[in-house]
N, C-alpha and C positions, 0 to 999 in steps of 0.2 A: 486858210480860209481867206477869201477876198473881202473887200468892204461891202460887196453886194450880197454875200452869203449870209442868210440869217443865222443867228446863234442857235446852237442846239440846246433844247430845253435841258436844264440841269436835273430835273426830277421827273418821275413818271406821272401819268394822268392822275389828277387828284381824285377822280371819281372811281376808276376801275384799276388803277395801278399798272396799266399797260405801259410798256417802255417806249412804244413808238408814238411820238407826238409830232405832228407836222406844223410848220410855220405857215399860216394862212396869209397874213398881211401885217404891215407895220403902220405905225402912226404917221401922219403927214409930216410931223417933225421927227426926223430920224432919231432912233434910240429912246424915245419917250415911252412907248409901249409896243408890244407885239400881240397879235391874236394867234392863239395856238389851238389845235384840235387833235383829240385822241382819235386814232384810226379805228379803234375797236368799239368804243361806246359813243363816239361822235360828240362828246362833251367839248364845248368851246369856251375859252376864257381869254381875257386880256391880262397881260402880265402885270398891269398896274392895279389889278383888283386886290382886295385884302387876302391874307393868307388862307382864310376859310374857304376861298374859291380857287386858290392857286397851288396850295401845298397839300399833299396827301395826309400828312400828320395832323393838319388842322381842319381838314374837310369834315363836315358833319357825318358821323357814322351812319345815321339813318338814311343818308342819300348815297352811300358807297355801294358799288355794284361788284359782283363777282362774275367770272365768265359764265357760271351757271345761270345767274340772274339775267344776263344779256341774252343767252341762248333761249331762255324760257319766256322772254318778253314778247307780248303780242305785237303784231305789226302796228307801226305808228300810223294813225289815220291821216289821210290827206287833209290839208287845210281847205276848209270850204270856201266858196267864192264870197267876196265881200257883199254885204247887204247894202242896199241903197241907203244913204244917209237920210235921216228924218229930222226935219226942223221942229220948231215949236208946234204944238197942237197935233202932232202926228202926221204932218204933211211931208211928202217927199220933196227933197231939195234937188231940183234938176236945173243946173245952171243958175240963171237969175230969176226963174219962175218957180212957183209952188204949185204942186198938184196934189189933190187929196188922195 
């Protein structure tokens, strides 16, 4: 393994226990943290987060998923477009002017 190859995660996905976890990115300061993602359930986490987010044995049971849960999950809805920001009194903020 070269210095540019990210380390292989030592444990499976905390949420679904799948063994294939991909390295997404690393911290700007090398070695401080890595962002990992499960290829099955798409859960992402940073390695510097607490054990309840990074280790299967500490992950909250009520949020764990099985392959059956994932297969039966409804399609994730698209993120809707952003609404225009509203200032005080319900006015829309458009640049430096306000419009009701």
